[in-house]
TORLO-976807 format. One record per residue: residue number from 0; residue in one letter; z, x, y of N, C-alpha, C in turn. Coordinates in Angstrom, 1 decimal. Each point is the difference from the previous one (the first is absolute). Layout:
BEGIN
pos NUM code A n.zz Z n.xx X n.yy Y ca.zz Z ca.xx X ca.yy Y c.zz Z c.xx X c.yy Y
...
END
This chain:
BEGIN
pos 0 code X n.zz 35.3 n.xx -55.1 n.yy 25.1 ca.zz -0.6 ca.xx 1.2 ca.yy 0.3 c.zz 1.2 c.xx 0.8 c.yy 0.5
pos 1 code X n.zz 0.7 n.xx 0.3 n.yy -0.1 ca.zz 0.9 ca.xx 0.7 ca.yy 0.8 c.zz 1.2 c.xx 0.7 c.yy -1.3
pos 2 code X n.zz 0.1 n.xx -1.2 n.yy -1.0 ca.zz 0.7 ca.xx 0.2 ca.yy -1.0 c.zz -1.0 c.xx 0.7 c.yy -1.1
pos 3 code X n.zz -0.9 n.xx 0.0 n.yy 0.4 ca.zz -0.8 ca.xx 1.4 ca.yy -1.0 c.zz 0.1 c.xx 1.1 c.yy 0.4
pos 4 code X n.zz -0.2 n.xx 0.3 n.yy 1.3 ca.zz -0.1 ca.xx 0.7 ca.yy 0.2 c.zz 1.6 c.xx 1.1 c.yy -0.2
pos 5 code X n.zz 1.0 n.xx -1.2 n.yy 0.5 ca.zz 0.8 ca.xx 0.8 ca.yy -0.7 c.zz 0.2 c.xx 0.6 c.yy -1.4
pos 6 code X n.zz 0.0 n.xx -1.0 n.yy -0.9 ca.zz 0.0 ca.xx 0.4 ca.yy -1.3 c.zz -0.5 c.xx 1.2 c.yy -0.3
pos 7 code X n.zz -1.5 n.xx 0.3 n.yy 0.6 ca.zz -0.5 ca.xx 1.2 ca.yy -0.5 c.zz 1.0 c.xx 0.9 c.yy 1.0
pos 8 code X n.zz 0.2 n.xx 0.5 n.yy 1.0 ca.zz 0.8 ca.xx 0.9 ca.yy 0.3 c.zz 1.0 c.xx 0.3 c.yy -0.9
pos 9 code X n.zz 0.8 n.xx -1.6 n.yy -0.2 ca.zz 1.2 ca.xx 0.4 ca.yy -0.6 c.zz -0.1 c.xx 0.8 c.yy -1.6
pos 10 code X n.zz -1.7 n.xx -0.3 n.yy -0.7 ca.zz -0.1 ca.xx 0.6 ca.yy -1.1 c.zz -0.2 c.xx 1.4 c.yy 0.1
pos 11 code X n.zz -0.7 n.xx 0.5 n.yy 1.2 ca.zz -1.0 ca.xx 1.2 ca.yy 0.1 c.zz 1.1 c.xx 1.5 c.yy 0.1
pos 12 code X n.zz 1.2 n.xx -0.2 n.yy 0.3 ca.zz 0.8 ca.xx 1.1 ca.yy -1.0 c.zz 0.2 c.xx -0.1 c.yy -1.0
pos 13 code X n.zz 0.3 n.xx -1.0 n.yy -1.0 ca.zz 0.4 ca.xx 0.1 ca.yy -1.3 c.zz -1.7 c.xx 0.4 c.yy -0.9
pos 14 code X n.zz -0.8 n.xx -0.1 n.yy 1.0 ca.zz -1.1 ca.xx -0.1 ca.yy -1.1 c.zz -0.2 c.xx 1.6 c.yy 0.4
pos 15 code X n.zz -0.3 n.xx 0.3 n.yy 1.3 ca.zz -0.2 ca.xx 1.6 ca.yy 0.1 c.zz 1.2 c.xx 0.9 c.yy -0.9
pos 16 code X n.zz 1.0 n.xx -0.6 n.yy -0.3 ca.zz 1.5 ca.xx 0.8 ca.yy -1.1 c.zz -0.8 c.xx 0.0 c.yy -1.3
pos 17 code X n.zz -0.3 n.xx -0.7 n.yy -0.6 ca.zz -1.0 ca.xx -0.4 ca.yy -1.6 c.zz -0.7 c.xx 1.0 c.yy 0.2
pos 18 code X n.zz -1.6 n.xx -0.2 n.yy 1.2 ca.zz -0.8 ca.xx 1.1 ca.yy 0.4 c.zz 0.5 c.xx 1.4 c.yy -0.5
pos 19 code X n.zz 0.4 n.xx 0.5 n.yy 1.0 ca.zz 0.9 ca.xx 1.2 ca.yy 0.0 c.zz 0.4 c.xx 0.4 c.yy -1.4
pos 20 code X n.zz 0.8 n.xx -1.0 n.yy -0.6 ca.zz 0.6 ca.xx 0.2 ca.yy -1.5 c.zz -1.2 c.xx 0.4 c.yy -0.7
pos 21 code X n.zz -0.9 n.xx -0.8 n.yy -0.3 ca.zz -1.5 ca.xx 0.1 ca.yy -0.7 c.zz -0.3 c.xx 0.8 c.yy 0.2
pos 22 code X n.zz 0.1 n.xx 0.6 n.yy 1.5 ca.zz -1.4 ca.xx 1.5 ca.yy 0.4 c.zz 0.8 c.xx 1.3 c.yy -0.2
pos 23 code X n.zz 1.5 n.xx 0.2 n.yy -0.5 ca.zz 0.7 ca.xx 0.7 ca.yy -0.5 c.zz -0.4 c.xx 0.3 c.yy -0.9
pos 24 code X n.zz 0.1 n.xx -1.1 n.yy -0.9 ca.zz -0.4 ca.xx 0.1 ca.yy -1.8 c.zz -1.4 c.xx 0.6 c.yy -0.2
pos 25 code X n.zz -0.6 n.xx -0.7 n.yy 1.0 ca.zz -1.5 ca.xx 0.5 ca.yy -0.2 c.zz -0.4 c.xx 1.7 c.yy 0.0
pos 26 code X n.zz 0.5 n.xx 0.5 n.yy 1.0 ca.zz 0.2 ca.xx 1.2 ca.yy 0.5 c.zz 0.8 c.xx 0.8 c.yy -1.2
pos 27 code X n.zz 1.2 n.xx -0.5 n.yy -0.7 ca.zz 0.9 ca.xx 1.2 ca.yy -0.7 c.zz -1.1 c.xx -0.2 c.yy -0.9
pos 28 code X n.zz -0.6 n.xx -1.1 n.yy -0.6 ca.zz -0.5 ca.xx 0.3 ca.yy -1.4 c.zz -1.3 c.xx 0.2 c.yy 0.2
pos 29 code X n.zz -0.8 n.xx 0.2 n.yy 1.1 ca.zz -1.3 ca.xx 1.4 ca.yy 0.7 c.zz 0.5 c.xx 1.3 c.yy -0.8
pos 30 code X n.zz 1.2 n.xx 0.5 n.yy 0.5 ca.zz 0.6 ca.xx 1.0 ca.yy 0.2 c.zz 0.4 c.xx 0.8 c.yy -1.1
pos 31 code X n.zz 0.2 n.xx -1.2 n.yy -1.0 ca.zz 0.7 ca.xx -0.2 ca.yy -1.7 c.zz 1.0 c.xx 0.5 c.yy 0.0
pos 32 code X n.zz 0.6 n.xx -0.7 n.yy 0.8 ca.zz 1.8 ca.xx -0.4 ca.yy -0.2 c.zz 0.3 c.xx -1.8 c.yy 0.2
pos 33 code X n.zz -0.7 n.xx -0.5 n.yy -0.8 ca.zz 0.4 ca.xx -1.7 ca.yy -0.3 c.zz 1.4 c.xx -0.3 c.yy -0.2
pos 34 code X n.zz 0.7 n.xx 0.3 n.yy -0.4 ca.zz 1.6 ca.xx 0.0 ca.yy -0.1 c.zz 0.6 c.xx 0.0 c.yy 1.8
pos 35 code X n.zz -0.9 n.xx 1.2 n.yy 0.6 ca.zz 0.9 ca.xx -0.3 ca.yy 1.7 c.zz -0.7 c.xx -1.4 c.yy 0.9
pos 36 code X n.zz -1.2 n.xx 0.0 n.yy -0.6 ca.zz -0.8 ca.xx -1.5 ca.yy 0.5 c.zz 0.8 c.xx -1.0 c.yy -0.1
pos 37 code X n.zz 0.4 n.xx 0.1 n.yy -1.5 ca.zz 0.7 ca.xx -1.6 ca.yy -0.2 c.zz 1.2 c.xx -0.1 c.yy 0.7
pos 38 code X n.zz 1.2 n.xx 1.5 n.yy -0.1 ca.zz 1.1 ca.xx -0.3 ca.yy 0.7 c.zz -0.2 c.xx -0.2 c.yy 1.7
pos 39 code X n.zz -0.9 n.xx 0.5 n.yy 0.7 ca.zz -0.7 ca.xx -0.1 ca.yy 1.3 c.zz -0.2 c.xx -1.6 c.yy 0.0
pos 40 code X n.zz -0.9 n.xx -0.3 n.yy -0.5 ca.zz -0.6 ca.xx -1.7 ca.yy -0.6 c.zz 2.0 c.xx -0.6 c.yy 0.2
pos 41 code X n.zz 0.8 n.xx 0.1 n.yy -1.1 ca.zz 0.6 ca.xx -0.7 ca.yy 0.2 c.zz 1.2 c.xx 0.2 c.yy 0.9
pos 42 code X n.zz 0.0 n.xx 1.0 n.yy 0.5 ca.zz 1.0 ca.xx 0.4 ca.yy 1.6 c.zz -0.8 c.xx -1.4 c.yy 1.0
pos 43 code X n.zz -1.0 n.xx 0.2 n.yy 0.3 ca.zz -1.0 ca.xx -0.7 ca.yy 0.8 c.zz 0.5 c.xx -1.9 c.yy -0.3
pos 44 code X n.zz -0.2 n.xx 0.1 n.yy -1.0 ca.zz 0.5 ca.xx -1.6 ca.yy -0.6 c.zz 1.2 c.xx -0.1 c.yy 0.4
pos 45 code X n.zz 0.9 n.xx 0.7 n.yy -0.6 ca.zz 1.6 ca.xx -0.2 ca.yy 0.4 c.zz 0.2 c.xx 0.1 c.yy 1.8
pos 46 code X n.zz -0.5 n.xx 0.7 n.yy 0.9 ca.zz 0.2 ca.xx -0.5 ca.yy 1.0 c.zz -0.7 c.xx -1.3 c.yy 0.7
pos 47 code X n.zz -1.2 n.xx -0.2 n.yy -0.7 ca.zz -0.2 ca.xx -0.9 ca.yy 0.9 c.zz 0.5 c.xx -1.5 c.yy -0.6
pos 48 code X n.zz 0.5 n.xx 0.1 n.yy -1.0 ca.zz 1.0 ca.xx -1.1 ca.yy -0.4 c.zz 1.2 c.xx 0.2 c.yy 0.2
pos 49 code X n.zz 0.4 n.xx 1.0 n.yy 0.7 ca.zz 1.1 ca.xx -0.3 ca.yy 0.8 c.zz 0.3 c.xx -0.7 c.yy 1.3
pos 50 code X n.zz -1.8 n.xx 0.7 n.yy 0.1 ca.zz -0.4 ca.xx -0.4 ca.yy 1.8 c.zz 0.0 c.xx -1.6 c.yy -0.3
pos 51 code X n.zz -0.6 n.xx -0.2 n.yy -1.2 ca.zz -0.5 ca.xx -1.8 ca.yy 0.2 c.zz 1.6 c.xx -0.8 c.yy 0.1
pos 52 code X n.zz 1.1 n.xx 0.7 n.yy -0.7 ca.zz 1.2 ca.xx -0.5 ca.yy -0.2 c.zz 0.8 c.xx -0.1 c.yy 1.1
pos 53 code X n.zz 0.4 n.xx 1.1 n.yy 0.5 ca.zz 0.6 ca.xx 0.5 ca.yy 1.7 c.zz -0.7 c.xx -1.3 c.yy 1.0
pos 54 code X n.zz -1.4 n.xx 0.1 n.yy -0.2 ca.zz -0.7 ca.xx -1.0 ca.yy 0.9 c.zz 0.4 c.xx -1.6 c.yy 0.2
pos 55 code X n.zz 0.7 n.xx -0.2 n.yy -1.3 ca.zz 0.8 ca.xx -1.5 ca.yy -0.4 c.zz 1.3 c.xx -0.2 c.yy 0.9
pos 56 code X n.zz 0.4 n.xx 1.6 n.yy 0.1 ca.zz 1.5 ca.xx -0.5 ca.yy 0.6 c.zz 0.4 c.xx 1.3 c.yy 1.3
pos 57 code X n.zz -1.2 n.xx 0.2 n.yy 0.3 ca.zz 0.0 ca.xx 0.9 ca.yy 1.2 c.zz -0.2 c.xx 0.3 c.yy 1.1
pos 58 code X n.zz 0.1 n.xx -1.1 n.yy 0.9 ca.zz -0.8 ca.xx 0.0 ca.yy 1.0 c.zz -0.8 c.xx 1.2 c.yy 0.9
pos 59 code X n.zz 0.6 n.xx 1.3 n.yy -0.2 ca.zz -1.1 ca.xx 0.6 ca.yy 0.4 c.zz -1.2 c.xx 0.8 c.yy -0.6
pos 60 code X n.zz 0.3 n.xx -0.1 n.yy -1.5 ca.zz -0.7 ca.xx -0.1 ca.yy -0.7 c.zz -1.4 c.xx -0.8 c.yy 0.2
pos 61 code X n.zz 0.6 n.xx -1.8 n.yy 0.0 ca.zz -1.1 ca.xx -0.8 ca.yy -0.1 c.zz -0.7 c.xx 0.1 c.yy 1.1
pos 62 code X n.zz 0.4 n.xx 0.8 n.yy 1.0 ca.zz -0.1 ca.xx -0.3 ca.yy 1.2 c.zz -1.5 c.xx 1.0 c.yy 0.3
pos 63 code X n.zz 0.6 n.xx 1.8 n.yy -0.9 ca.zz -1.1 ca.xx 0.8 ca.yy -0.3 c.zz -1.2 c.xx -0.9 c.yy -1.0
pos 64 code X n.zz 0.0 n.xx -0.4 n.yy -1.1 ca.zz -0.5 ca.xx -0.5 ca.yy -0.1 c.zz -1.4 c.xx -1.3 c.yy 0.2
pos 65 code X n.zz 0.7 n.xx -1.0 n.yy 1.1 ca.zz -1.1 ca.xx -0.8 ca.yy 0.3 c.zz -0.3 c.xx -0.1 c.yy 1.5
pos 66 code X n.zz 0.6 n.xx 0.9 n.yy 0.4 ca.zz 0.1 ca.xx 0.8 ca.yy 1.7 c.zz -0.3 c.xx -1.4 c.yy 1.2
pos 67 code X n.zz 1.0 n.xx -0.9 n.yy -0.6 ca.zz 0.1 ca.xx -1.2 ca.yy 0.6 c.zz 1.1 c.xx 0.1 c.yy 1.6
pos 68 code X n.zz 1.1 n.xx 0.9 n.yy -0.1 ca.zz 0.6 ca.xx 0.6 ca.yy 0.8 c.zz -0.3 c.xx 1.1 c.yy 0.7
pos 69 code X n.zz -0.1 n.xx -0.4 n.yy 1.5 ca.zz -0.3 ca.xx 1.2 ca.yy 0.6 c.zz 0.8 c.xx 1.3 c.yy 0.3
pos 70 code X n.zz 1.4 n.xx -0.3 n.yy -0.5 ca.zz 0.9 ca.xx 0.2 ca.yy 0.8 c.zz 0.2 c.xx 1.7 c.yy -1.1
pos 71 code X n.zz -0.1 n.xx -0.7 n.yy -1.8 ca.zz -0.3 ca.xx 0.9 ca.yy -1.0 c.zz -1.2 c.xx 1.0 c.yy 0.3
pos 72 code X n.zz -0.7 n.xx -0.8 n.yy 0.7 ca.zz -1.3 ca.xx 0.7 ca.yy -0.7 c.zz -0.1 c.xx 1.1 c.yy 1.5
pos 73 code X n.zz 0.3 n.xx 0.2 n.yy 0.8 ca.zz 0.5 ca.xx 0.8 ca.yy 1.0 c.zz 0.8 c.xx 1.0 c.yy -1.0
pos 74 code X n.zz 0.8 n.xx 0.0 n.yy 0.0 ca.zz 1.5 ca.xx 0.8 ca.yy -0.5 c.zz -1.1 c.xx 0.7 c.yy -1.2
pos 75 code X n.zz -0.9 n.xx -0.7 n.yy -0.9 ca.zz -0.9 ca.xx 0.9 ca.yy -1.0 c.zz -1.0 c.xx 0.6 c.yy 0.5
pos 76 code X n.zz -0.6 n.xx -0.2 n.yy 1.0 ca.zz -1.1 ca.xx 0.7 ca.yy 1.3 c.zz 1.1 c.xx 1.2 c.yy 0.1
pos 77 code X n.zz 1.3 n.xx -0.1 n.yy 0.4 ca.zz 0.9 ca.xx 1.3 ca.yy 0.6 c.zz 0.4 c.xx 0.8 c.yy -1.3
pos 78 code X n.zz -0.2 n.xx -0.6 n.yy -0.7 ca.zz 0.3 ca.xx 0.6 ca.yy -1.0 c.zz -0.8 c.xx 0.7 c.yy -0.5
pos 79 code X n.zz -1.4 n.xx -0.8 n.yy -0.1 ca.zz -1.2 ca.xx 1.5 ca.yy -0.3 c.zz -0.1 c.xx 1.1 c.yy 0.7
pos 80 code X n.zz -0.2 n.xx -0.5 n.yy 1.3 ca.zz 0.2 ca.xx 1.5 ca.yy 0.8 c.zz 0.7 c.xx 0.6 c.yy -0.4
pos 81 code X n.zz 1.2 n.xx 0.1 n.yy 0.1 ca.zz 1.2 ca.xx 0.9 ca.yy -0.3 c.zz -0.4 c.xx 0.6 c.yy -1.8
pos 82 code X n.zz -0.5 n.xx -0.5 n.yy -0.4 ca.zz -0.6 ca.xx 0.6 ca.yy -1.3 c.zz -1.3 c.xx 0.8 c.yy 0.1
pos 83 code X n.zz -0.5 n.xx -0.7 n.yy 0.7 ca.zz -1.4 ca.xx 1.0 ca.yy 0.1 c.zz 0.6 c.xx 1.6 c.yy 1.3
pos 84 code X n.zz 0.5 n.xx -0.5 n.yy 0.4 ca.zz 0.8 ca.xx 1.2 ca.yy 0.9 c.zz 0.8 c.xx 1.0 c.yy -1.5
pos 85 code X n.zz 0.6 n.xx -0.2 n.yy -0.5 ca.zz 0.5 ca.xx 0.8 ca.yy -1.1 c.zz -0.9 c.xx 0.2 c.yy -0.8
pos 86 code X n.zz -0.8 n.xx -0.7 n.yy -0.4 ca.zz -1.1 ca.xx 1.0 ca.yy -1.0 c.zz -1.2 c.xx 0.8 c.yy 1.4
pos 87 code X n.zz -0.1 n.xx -0.1 n.yy 0.7 ca.zz -0.6 ca.xx 0.6 ca.yy 0.6 c.zz 0.8 c.xx 1.8 c.yy 0.3
pos 88 code X n.zz 1.4 n.xx -0.2 n.yy 0.1 ca.zz 0.4 ca.xx 1.0 ca.yy 0.2 c.zz 0.1 c.xx 0.9 c.yy -1.6
pos 89 code X n.zz 0.5 n.xx -0.9 n.yy -0.8 ca.zz -0.1 ca.xx 0.6 ca.yy -1.8 c.zz -1.3 c.xx 1.0 c.yy 0.1
pos 90 code X n.zz -1.2 n.xx -1.4 n.yy 0.3 ca.zz -1.1 ca.xx 1.6 ca.yy -0.2 c.zz -0.3 c.xx 0.8 c.yy 1.1
pos 91 code X n.zz 0.3 n.xx 0.1 n.yy 1.5 ca.zz 0.2 ca.xx 1.1 ca.yy 0.5 c.zz 0.9 c.xx 1.3 c.yy -0.7
pos 92 code X n.zz 1.0 n.xx -0.5 n.yy -0.3 ca.zz 0.8 ca.xx 1.0 ca.yy -0.4 c.zz -0.5 c.xx 0.7 c.yy -1.4
pos 93 code X n.zz -0.6 n.xx -0.8 n.yy -0.7 ca.zz -0.6 ca.xx 0.5 ca.yy -1.2 c.zz -0.9 c.xx 0.5 c.yy 0.4
pos 94 code X n.zz -1.1 n.xx -0.1 n.yy 0.3 ca.zz -0.9 ca.xx 0.8 ca.yy 0.4 c.zz 0.7 c.xx 1.6 c.yy 0.3
pos 95 code X n.zz 0.6 n.xx 0.0 n.yy 1.2 ca.zz 1.1 ca.xx 1.0 ca.yy 0.3 c.zz 0.6 c.xx 1.0 c.yy -1.1
pos 96 code X n.zz 0.6 n.xx -0.5 n.yy -0.8 ca.zz 0.3 ca.xx 1.1 ca.yy -1.2 c.zz -1.0 c.xx 0.4 c.yy -1.2
pos 97 code X n.zz -1.1 n.xx -1.6 n.yy 0.1 ca.zz -1.3 ca.xx 1.0 ca.yy -0.8 c.zz -0.8 c.xx 0.9 c.yy 0.3
pos 98 code X n.zz 0.2 n.xx 0.3 n.yy 1.2 ca.zz -0.5 ca.xx 0.9 ca.yy 1.1 c.zz 1.1 c.xx 1.2 c.yy -0.3
pos 99 code X n.zz 0.8 n.xx -0.3 n.yy 0.2 ca.zz 1.2 ca.xx 0.9 ca.yy 0.2 c.zz 0.8 c.xx 0.8 c.yy -1.8
pos 100 code X n.zz -0.8 n.xx -0.7 n.yy -1.0 ca.zz -0.5 ca.xx 0.6 ca.yy -1.3 c.zz -1.2 c.xx 0.4 c.yy -0.5
pos 101 code X n.zz -0.6 n.xx 0.4 n.yy 0.6 ca.zz -1.6 ca.xx 0.8 ca.yy 0.4 c.zz -1.0 c.xx -1.2 c.yy -1.0
pos 102 code X n.zz 0.6 n.xx -1.5 n.yy 0.5 ca.zz -1.4 ca.xx -0.9 ca.yy -0.5 c.zz -0.8 c.xx -0.3 c.yy 1.2
pos 103 code X n.zz -1.0 n.xx -1.1 n.yy -0.7 ca.zz -0.6 ca.xx -0.8 ca.yy 1.3 c.zz 0.3 c.xx -0.5 c.yy 1.1
pos 104 code X n.zz 0.7 n.xx -1.0 n.yy -0.9 ca.zz 0.5 ca.xx -0.9 ca.yy 0.7 c.zz -0.8 c.xx -1.2 c.yy -0.4
pos 105 code X n.zz -1.1 n.xx 0.0 n.yy -0.6 ca.zz -1.1 ca.xx -0.9 ca.yy 0.2 c.zz 1.0 c.xx -1.4 c.yy -0.3
pos 106 code X n.zz 0.3 n.xx -0.5 n.yy -1.0 ca.zz 0.5 ca.xx -1.6 ca.yy -0.3 c.zz 0.5 c.xx -0.4 c.yy 1.3
pos 107 code X n.zz 0.8 n.xx 0.8 n.yy 0.6 ca.zz 1.1 ca.xx -0.3 ca.yy 1.1 c.zz -1.1 c.xx -0.3 c.yy 1.2
pos 108 code X n.zz -1.2 n.xx 1.0 n.yy 0.2 ca.zz -0.6 ca.xx 0.0 ca.yy 1.2 c.zz -1.1 c.xx -1.3 c.yy -0.5
pos 109 code X n.zz -0.6 n.xx -0.5 n.yy -0.7 ca.zz -0.8 ca.xx -0.5 ca.yy -0.4 c.zz 1.0 c.xx -2.0 c.yy 0.0
pos 110 code X n.zz 1.1 n.xx 0.5 n.yy -0.3 ca.zz 0.4 ca.xx -1.4 ca.yy 0.1 c.zz 0.9 c.xx -0.2 c.yy 1.9
pos 111 code X n.zz 0.2 n.xx 0.8 n.yy 0.2 ca.zz 0.0 ca.xx 0.4 ca.yy 1.5 c.zz -1.1 c.xx -0.7 c.yy 0.6
pos 112 code X n.zz -1.1 n.xx 0.3 n.yy 0.2 ca.zz -1.2 ca.xx -0.1 ca.yy -0.1 c.zz -0.7 c.xx -1.3 c.yy 0.2
pos 113 code X n.zz 0.2 n.xx -0.9 n.yy -1.2 ca.zz -0.3 ca.xx -1.3 ca.yy -0.2 c.zz 1.0 c.xx -1.2 c.yy 0.5
pos 114 code X n.zz 1.7 n.xx 1.0 n.yy 0.5 ca.zz 0.7 ca.xx -1.0 ca.yy 0.7 c.zz -0.7 c.xx 0.3 c.yy 1.7
pos 115 code X n.zz -0.1 n.xx 0.7 n.yy 0.3 ca.zz -0.2 ca.xx 0.3 ca.yy 1.1 c.zz -1.4 c.xx -0.7 c.yy 0.4
pos 116 code X n.zz -1.1 n.xx 0.3 n.yy -0.8 ca.zz -0.9 ca.xx -1.2 ca.yy 0.2 c.zz 0.0 c.xx -1.8 c.yy 0.2
pos 117 code X n.zz 1.0 n.xx -0.2 n.yy -1.3 ca.zz 0.4 ca.xx -1.2 ca.yy 0.6 c.zz 0.7 c.xx -0.4 c.yy 0.8
pos 118 code X n.zz 0.8 n.xx 0.9 n.yy 0.4 ca.zz 0.7 ca.xx -0.1 ca.yy 1.7 c.zz -1.3 c.xx -0.4 c.yy 1.0
pos 119 code X n.zz -0.5 n.xx 0.4 n.yy -0.2 ca.zz -1.2 ca.xx 0.8 ca.yy 1.5 c.zz -1.0 c.xx -1.7 c.yy -0.4
pos 120 code X n.zz 0.0 n.xx -0.5 n.yy -1.3 ca.zz -1.1 ca.xx -0.8 ca.yy 0.0 c.zz 0.3 c.xx -1.3 c.yy 0.3
pos 121 code X n.zz 1.8 n.xx 0.0 n.yy -0.4 ca.zz 0.7 ca.xx -1.5 ca.yy -0.1 c.zz 0.7 c.xx 0.6 c.yy 1.8
pos 122 code X n.zz -0.4 n.xx 0.7 n.yy 0.3 ca.zz 0.2 ca.xx -0.3 ca.yy 2.0 c.zz -0.8 c.xx -0.4 c.yy 0.5
pos 123 code X n.zz -1.0 n.xx 0.3 n.yy -0.4 ca.zz -1.6 ca.xx -0.4 ca.yy 0.2 c.zz -0.4 c.xx -0.9 c.yy 0.5
pos 124 code X n.zz 0.7 n.xx -0.9 n.yy -1.5 ca.zz -0.7 ca.xx -1.6 ca.yy -0.1 c.zz 0.8 c.xx -0.7 c.yy 0.5
pos 125 code X n.zz 1.3 n.xx 0.2 n.yy -0.3 ca.zz 1.3 ca.xx -0.7 ca.yy 0.8 c.zz -0.4 c.xx 0.3 c.yy 1.5
pos 126 code X n.zz -0.7 n.xx 0.9 n.yy 0.7 ca.zz -0.3 ca.xx -0.2 ca.yy 1.7 c.zz -1.2 c.xx -0.6 c.yy 0.0
pos 127 code X n.zz -0.6 n.xx 0.1 n.yy -0.8 ca.zz -1.7 ca.xx -0.6 ca.yy 0.2 c.zz 0.3 c.xx -1.6 c.yy -0.4
pos 128 code X n.zz 0.8 n.xx -0.1 n.yy -0.3 ca.zz 0.6 ca.xx -1.5 ca.yy -0.7 c.zz 0.9 c.xx -0.9 c.yy 1.4
pos 129 code X n.zz 0.2 n.xx 0.4 n.yy 1.2 ca.zz 0.7 ca.xx -0.4 ca.yy 0.6 c.zz -0.9 c.xx 0.0 c.yy 1.5
END
């Protein structure tokens, strides 16, 4: 049973990459730019393929794919937190710059609100879970 769970975890990331590539294809196609959709799909398939190949040679990539190594999983969590801070700063700066140029700041405000709500929900979830 444990092997089956590991196998599903291993394939989750590559399958997500393929799904995102197909979503790019569909979105661009609906937007009247099917050529860009094909390029987006090819980029995601190439990235996913490279990830799979690197997973055979790199302990770090293998650990990120199968989630068995707690040390690598911890590094992934920290890297995700750093990425979140960078994205939060980008949204805040984008909001201020858009407002300064006479815009409404709307796209940035919406992204910031979604991020803030997600944070509060996650915080509440993890607090009640303990």
